[in-house]
C-alpha positions in Angstrom: 18.4 -5.0 -21.0 14.2 -5.4 -21.3 11.8 -4.3 -18.5 11.0 -7.9 -18.5 14.3 -8.7 -17.2 14.4 -6.4 -14.7 13.0 -6.2 -11.1 9.1 -5.4 -12.4 8.5 -3.8 -9.1 11.4 -1.0 -9.5 11.0 -0.6 -13.1 6.9 0.5 -12.2 7.6 2.4 -9.2 10.5 4.5 -10.9 8.0 5.5 -13.9 5.6 7.3 -11.3 8.6 10.3 -11.4 7.8 11.0 -14.8 5.9 13.8 -13.2 5.1 13.0 -9.5 3.0 16.9 -9.5 0.4 15.6 -12.0 -0.2 12.0 -10.3 -0.3 14.0 -6.9 -3.0 16.5 -8.8 -4.4 13.3 -10.3 -5.3 11.3 -6.9 -5.9 14.4 -4.5 -9.4 13.6 -3.9 -9.8 10.2 -5.3 -11.2 7.6 -2.4 -10.6 9.9 0.5 -13.7 7.9 2.2 -11.2 5.1 2.7 -8.2 6.6 4.4 -10.5 8.7 6.9 -12.8 5.5 7.9 -9.4 3.8 8.4 -8.5 6.7 10.7 -11.9 6.8 12.3 -11.8 3.1 13.3 -8.2 2.8 15.3 -7.7 4.2 18.7 -6.6 7.7 19.4 -2.9 8.2 18.8 -2.6 5.2 16.7 0.8 4.5 15.0 0.2 3.7 11.1 2.1 2.2 8.7 1.4 3.4 5.4 2.9 1.0 3.2 4.1 2.6 -0.5 2.6 6.3 0.8 3.1 7.8 -2.2 3.6 11.8 -2.2 1.9 11.7 1.3 -1.6 12.4 1.0 -2.7 9.7 3.5 0.0 10.6 6.0 -1.2 14.0 5.8 -5.0 12.6 6.9 -3.8 10.3 9.3 -2.0 12.9 11.1 -4.9 15.5 11.2 -6.8 12.6 12.6 -4.8 12.3 15.1 -2.4 9.5 14.6 1.2 9.0 14.2 1.7 7.3 10.3 5.0 6.4 9.3 5.1 6.1 5.4 7.7 3.7 3.3 8.2 4.5 -0.2 10.5 3.5 -2.9 10.3 6.4 -5.3 12.4 9.2 -4.1 10.3 11.9 -5.9 7.4 10.5 -4.0 9.7 10.4 -0.8 10.7 14.1 -0.8 7.0 15.2 -1.7 5.7 13.0 1.4 8.1 14.4 3.8 6.9 17.3 3.6 3.5 15.8 5.5 5.8 13.3 7.9 7.8 10.7 8.7 8.7 8.6 5.5 11.4 6.3 4.9 13.3 5.4 1.3 12.7 1.9 1.3 11.2 -1.1 -0.4 7.9 -2.5 1.1 8.9 -5.8 0.3 11.7 -5.3 3.0 9.1 -4.3 5.8 10.0 -7.0 7.9 13.8 -5.6 8.0 12.8 -2.2 9.1 10.1 -2.9 12.3 10.0 -4.8 15.1 7.0 -7.3 15.5 3.4 -5.6 17.1 4.8 -2.2 16.2 1.6 -0.9 14.6 -2.0 -0.3 15.3 -2.7 -0.2 11.9 -1.6 -0.7 8.3 -2.8 1.0 5.4 -1.8 -0.1 1.5 -4.0 1.5 -0.5 -3.0 0.2 -4.4 0.3 -0.1 -3.0 0.7 -3.4 -3.8 -0.3 -3.7 -7.2 3.2 -4.5 -8.6 4.6 -7.0 -6.7 3.7 -10.4 -7.7 1.9 -13.3 -6.0 4.4 -14.4 -3.9 6.2 -11.1 -3.2 2.5 -10.1 -2.1 1.9 -13.2 0.4 5.2 -12.4 1.7 4.5 -8.6 2.6 1.1 -9.8 4.2 2.5 -12.5 6.5 5.2 -9.7 7.7 2.6 -7.0 7.7 0.5 -9.5 10.3 3.6 -9.8 12.4 3.9 -6.0 12.7 0.5 -5.2 13.9 -0.8 -5.3 17.4 -3.2 -7.8 18.6 -6.3 -6.7 16.6 -4.5 -4.6 14.4 -6.4 -2.6 11.7 -5.1 -3.4 8.0 -6.3 -2.1 4.6 -5.2 -2.9 1.1 -6.7 -3.4 -2.2 -5.5 -4.5 -5.7 -6.2 -4.9 -8.9 -9.2 -7.6 -9.6 -9.9 -7.2 -13.3 -7.5 -7.6 -16.2 -4.6 -9.5 -17.2 -1.2 -9.9 -14.8 1.9 -8.4 -16.6 2.8 -5.8 -18.1 0.8 -2.5 -19.3 2.0 0.4 -21.1 0.5 3.7 -19.3 1.0 7.1 -20.8 3.5 7.8 -18.6 5.3 4.5 -18.6 5.6 0.9 -18.6 4.7 -1.1 -15.3 3.8 -4.5 -14.2 0.3 -5.4 -12.4 -0.6 -8.7 -10.7 -4.5 -9.2 -10.9 -6.2 -10.8 -8.0 -9.5 -12.1 -9.2 -12.5 -13.5 -7.5 -11.7 -14.1 -3.9 -8.5 -14.7 -4.7 -6.9 -11.8 -2.7 -9.6 -12.0 0.7 -8.0 -15.8 0.2 -4.4 -14.4 0.6 -5.1 -12.2 3.1 -6.9 -14.9 5.4 -3.8 -17.4 4.5 -1.5 -14.8 6.1 -3.2 -14.8 9.5 -5.8 -12.1 9.4 -9.6 -11.6 10.0 -10.9 -10.4 7.2 -14.1 -8.0 8.1 -15.2 -6.4 5.4 -14.7 -6.8 1.3 -15.6 -4.3 -1.5 -15.6 -5.8 -5.2 -15.3 -4.1 -8.3 -12.0 -3.5 -10.6 -10.2 -3.2 -7.8 -10.9 -5.7 -4.6 -10.5 -3.9 -1.5 -10.3 -6.1 1.9 -10.1 -4.7 5.8 -9.1 -7.3 8.0 -8.0 -7.7 11.7 -5.3 -9.5 13.0 
């Protein structure tokens, strides 16, 4: 069965197991100002949901800032690595509505973790995320804004990417019930929002 016939998210996430240590080292210092800013905008001891937490870098940063993060990660190699830094649930981020009660979190963090989801899956996840936040909760996500949606052959595996050009992702975040408070445009569009 070809990768196109399988779940693109499962295929894409599995590729990170090829060399999870190299991935962790590569992104160790990447865009650290974003999670630092996110942590500073939350109330003390905030409960944070880190969607697709990878090897757990941001869980450690949020914990060091005095918050209580919970990671959700589908790649088992990353679950083991992230668990060194805090509480991590081995699960698919597309199922967060089944894992948590409404209004559980003060903040939801999704740095480059929605990239392999289809538009429909992302739109549903955004609605689920909005329902899991406390009133005026903080949400951050970034997704690719340039290129073509589809399969990409990378040096460590084949992955699916969904591209959100122009203001499409910002519009999807708004449609999910958020108030967008800041947008950074570039190869990845970054959206900061409150519910």
